[in-house]
C-alpha positions in Angstrom: 33.6 31.3 38.0 30.2 32.1 39.5 28.1 29.0 38.9 24.8 31.0 38.7 25.5 33.8 36.3 22.6 35.3 34.3 22.2 34.3 30.6 25.0 31.7 30.7 25.7 29.7 33.9 29.2 28.8 35.0 28.9 25.2 33.9 28.0 26.2 30.3 30.8 28.8 30.2 33.4 26.4 31.6 32.3 23.7 29.0 32.8 26.2 26.2 36.2 27.3 27.5 37.3 23.7 27.9 36.1 22.8 24.3 38.1 25.8 22.9 41.2 24.9 24.9 41.3 21.5 23.2 42.3 23.1 19.9 44.9 25.5 21.4 46.8 23.4 24.0 46.1 25.9 26.7 44.4 25.4 30.1 42.8 28.3 31.9 42.4 27.5 35.6 38.8 27.9 36.7 37.6 27.9 40.3 33.8 27.5 41.0 32.2 29.9 43.3 28.8 28.8 44.5 26.3 28.8 47.3 25.8 25.0 46.7 28.0 23.4 49.3 27.2 19.6 49.0 29.9 17.1 47.9 27.7 16.3 44.8 27.9 20.0 43.8 31.7 19.9 44.1 31.8 16.8 42.0 29.6 18.3 39.3 32.0 21.2 39.1 34.9 18.8 38.6 32.9 16.9 35.9 32.4 20.0 33.8 36.1 20.8 34.0 36.5 23.3 36.8 39.8 23.0 38.6 38.7 24.2 42.0 35.7 24.9 44.2 34.9 27.5 46.9 31.5 27.7 48.5 29.7 31.0 49.4 29.9 32.9 51.6 33.5 33.3 50.5 36.2 33.1 53.2 39.2 35.0 51.8 41.7 32.6 53.4 40.0 29.6 51.8 39.8 31.4 48.4 43.5 32.3 48.4 44.4 28.8 49.4 42.4 27.4 46.5 43.8 29.9 44.0 47.4 28.9 45.2 46.6 25.2 44.8 45.0 25.5 41.4 47.7 27.7 40.0 50.4 25.4 41.3 48.7 22.5 39.5 48.2 24.3 36.2 51.2 26.6 36.1 52.9 25.1 33.0 50.0 23.8 30.9 49.6 26.8 28.7 51.9 26.7 25.7 50.7 30.1 24.4 47.8 32.6 24.5 44.2 31.4 24.2 41.3 33.5 23.0 37.8 32.1 23.4 35.0 33.8 21.6 31.3 33.2 21.4 28.5 35.4 20.5 28.2 36.2 24.3 31.7 36.8 25.4 35.4 37.0 24.5 38.0 35.6 26.9 41.7 36.0 26.5 44.1 33.8 28.5 47.8 34.4 28.0 51.1 33.9 29.9 52.3 36.7 32.0 56.0 36.8 32.3 
């Protein structure tokens, strides 16, 4: 999730997703991607509900390691599909088998 997206930043988007997840019993793994590289930035990402963090410029090895870590930790937390809709976007998260 890019933290500095136009119209809706990654923090707001993550908060909306996490709010919607609460009613569905599903958890979509979210990794922050940001040029902000301070520990306080990483902590803010955790506080809004992001599962991982990668700073820009992106190192592909670091990104793949973070994806592996986050997906290991969240592999079985989705009981079914989740659709999150707002007036700005629709997101569908479902299990792939």
